[in-house]
N, C-alpha and C positions, 0 to 999 in steps of 0.2 A: 502492498500500499504505500501510495504516494500522498505530501500532503506537502504545497508550495515547493515540489520538489524534493524534499525532504524523504528518503525511504524509511517510513516506521518502521520498518523491523530493525533498524536500527538503534534503537531507541532503548531496546534492553542492553544489546553490547555498550550503549552510552553509559546505563546505570553502573554496570558492572566496573568497567573502566574508571571511571568519576571514584566509585568505592574502594574499589582495592588499588588504584593506582599503580595497576602490575599488569601487564599483556597477560603475562607468564597465569597470575590468579583468576583474573576474570576470564581468562577460557576456560579453567578448571571451576567455577562458577557456571560457566556458558555450556559446560559442557562441548564444547567444539576446540580443534587444533590451535597453537599458537600463533600459524599462519593467519589461521580464519581469521581469528580476532587482531590481530597484527593490521589485515586486509581492511577490518573494517575501522579500525582507529584514523588507519590513510585515508578512507571515503569520508570522515567524519569529519579530519582537518581540512579536508579538501569545502567538505561544504561550509563549516563554521571561517574557514580560512584564518584558521589557529589552533596555536599544538594542544592546545586542550590539556597534555600531558607531558613534561617537559624533563629533563634529566637536573639534574641540580647532586651534584658530588657521588654518592653509590645509590639516591634514592631517586626516583620519580614524584616530580612536585603537580599540581594543579596550578595550572593559569588563573590569572585572575578571570575569564571568562568560564574556566570549566568550573572554579567557585560558586557562580553566579548558577551556573546549570545544575550542581550536583540535585539541590535542595527539589528545585522543581521537577526534574524530571523523576525522582523518586515520586513526588506525588502523583504525577501521572500516572507511572506504571502501579501504584497502589491503585488509582480509583478504578483505571480499566480491569486489574485483577477482583476486586468489589463487585463491579458490575459484569465480568463474565458470570464469577462463582454464584452469584446470587441467585437464587432460582423462587418465585413466586408462592410453591410449597417444596415443604422438607419433609423426606420420609427416613429417617435414620436408620428400620429395617433395610434399605434401598440403595443407601448413599454411598457414595467413594469420596474420603478426604480423609487429610493427614493435618492433624495438629500440632505444632509444635508448642512447647511448652517448657518455658527458663523457670526452676523450683530448685529448693536446697534438697538434698539426699533425706533430710529431717521428712519436708512433706512429699516426697514422693513415698516415703514409708505409712504415712499416718494416712494420710488422704489418698496417691495418685493410684497408689496399690489396689484399692479400693474401685474407683472410677475404671480401672481398666478392667477389673471383673466386670461391671457392669457391661459396659462398651463391648465386651465383647457377646455378650446373651442380648442386649437391644441394637444395638447398629456393630455386625461384624466388619463393614467394610469403612468403618472409621476407625484410620490408624494412630497414634501418639508418637512422637517421639522427643525424648523427657531428656532435657538439657541442663547441665549446672549451671547455677548462677555464676557473671563475669562480670570483673569491673567498668566495662561496657554496655550491659545489658539495658540502659537506657536508651543508648544510641541505637541498639538493635532492633528496640520497639519503636521507633522513630522511623527507621527504616524500613521496618516490616515483615524482619525478619522473625521474629517469633509472633504466634496467636495469641499466647496468652502467658503473665509472668507472674508468679506468686511471690508474695515475699511483705516482710512489715510493712504497716502503713504507714512509718515514717521516711521509706525510702521510695512510696512512688511518684512518678511523673505529674504535676498538677496539670499538664497539657493534654492527656489521654482522661478517657472515661475510667470506673477503679467502680469496685466491689467487695464489702467486707467481707469475708467467709468465717473466721471464725476467731476466738480469743484464747489463746495457750497460757497457761503457769507454767513453773518449775517447780521442780523436786533437784534434791539432793542425791546422788547414788556412792555408795561405797560396799566394799567386796565383801561378803559375809566374812572372813575372817580378821579380817582389821578392827584389832583387838584396842585399838585407841579412839574408838568411837563408840560409844555406849546404846543406850535407844535413843537419844535425841542429840543433836549436834547445836553447841554455845557457840557464839559469836566466837570468841576466841577460837574455838577449837576450829574455827570455818576460816578461820585468817589464818593459823599458823599452823594447820595440814597443805603441802602439795595438792597443788590442782592440777587437773588437766583442762584446756579448753580449748577451742576451735578458735580457728583465723583464716580468714579465704581474701582468693585473687592473691596474682603478685603480688599486692599491697599489704598482703595479712592483713588486712581489716577485722576486728574485732566483733564478737556477735551482738547482739542486740540485751544479751545479760550481763555481758562486761560493760556494757558501756552504761547500762544502768545502777548497775552492781559501785561502779569508778565514780557516779556520779551521786555515789551514799558517802563519799569519804571513805567508803570499805575496799583495802589493799590487799590483794590474795598472793598469795607463790605458785606462781603459773610455774610447774617442771615439766609438763609436756604438752605442745599443742599439735592439733592435730587438724587437716584441713575439710573437716565434713565431719556432722553430727551423729550418724552411727556410730563411728570407732567409741565414742568417749565413753560408754558404761563397760566397752570393752577393757581400755586401757586401765580402768583403777582395778579390777582383777590380778589378785595376786601381792598386791601393793597396800599401801597406807594413804594414797590419796582418795582424793573426792571429785566429782566433779557436779557442777549442775545443769541438769538437763533438762530438757523440755517433757512434762508429767508424763504427756502420752509413750512417748517414746519410751522413757525409762519402765512407767507400767510394759510396753512390749517385749523389752530386754530383759525384765524382772525373770519373764514365766522362763529364760531359755537360762540363763546366767545367776551365776551366784552372787545375786547383790540385794543389799536391804536398801528403801526408800524410805528418805525421813522428809520432814517441813525443811526450806531453808529457812535460817535465825535472821533472815534479812528480809524486808519488804522489796520485792523486785514486782514491777506492776506486770500486769496481763501483759502476752505478747501477741496484740492484734494483726491476724494474716488477710491482706486483702488480690485481690486477682484485677490483673489492668490488662487490656488490650488497647489495638491501635484504635484510634475513633473512626475511621476506614469502615473499619466490621462493625459498627453498632447494628447496623440492620440486614447483614447476610444471615439471614433465616438461618442455617445451621453454624453458624458462630453463636448467635441466642440460642440456640439447640443446648450446643456447647455448655455455655454459659451455667445455665440451669442445671445440667448434670454437676458440674462443680459445685454449684449452691446447694443441690440437694443431697450429696452427701456428704458436706461440711455440716447440713444443719441433721442428717441423720446422728454424725458425731456427736452433735453437741446434747441431741435428746436422748443418747446413749448413757450422756456425763462424761464423756471423754475428754470434749473440750468443754468452755465455756460459750455463751452466745456474749452477742457485744451488741 
């Protein structure tokens, strides 16, 4: 298709090139050869009478025109995608669709595992790609690379719609053989004993409860860090260390590991988890249905007393 002598088929290639700033990575995203991608870049340069991408040292950088085109081109493609995939009626039993969800391993364990089970029965043609959180999750959401991001409410992007799913509390977990802890954990013990904690991303960002505890002026002796929540209960086994863990996750692992759960000696506020999506998908029936599934499963957990409602 051509519009004003512009080959509309080049839009997808233009978006990939502007986003990746690399012919090689763009070709991988487009699933075509590097030579074909390079040819597309040549045609785009000819049309715009601009290099769009220039070699600066060892990197490729966008020209001013390239920078000005990046966001509008992405929005055009998202609008086209939304228009093409939207249907007047949506039948989950017959639909074919893949959703990309960014969420922590904690959320995968306590919520998404049950969503996956439900989909197999109600919508066998609906597939999910569940990926870990990254430092650039907001930009991925903005570019439409993910359908849903599920994360703490304080992390959400105010430029896109969101919906609260549930609120979670925290508990302390210790190994059953830990003789340094009795039936309760005092604040003095909590501060004195070694801790296992989770940090995330290349920046090793702290988790919600770490921020909350630090804001209360309480210091912990962090002896072991890990990049996920699911290993926290495992890493206290055979040690005198303790870990502050989401209550639901702690309950799950207490069925399989020799753990004791006890209340925290500090008043950590509940963690409010919400889902967020790009505004372009607001009216997409399939997306609306999937949002309902996530909300309903979270509500079922709340009704069972596994989460608190918010």
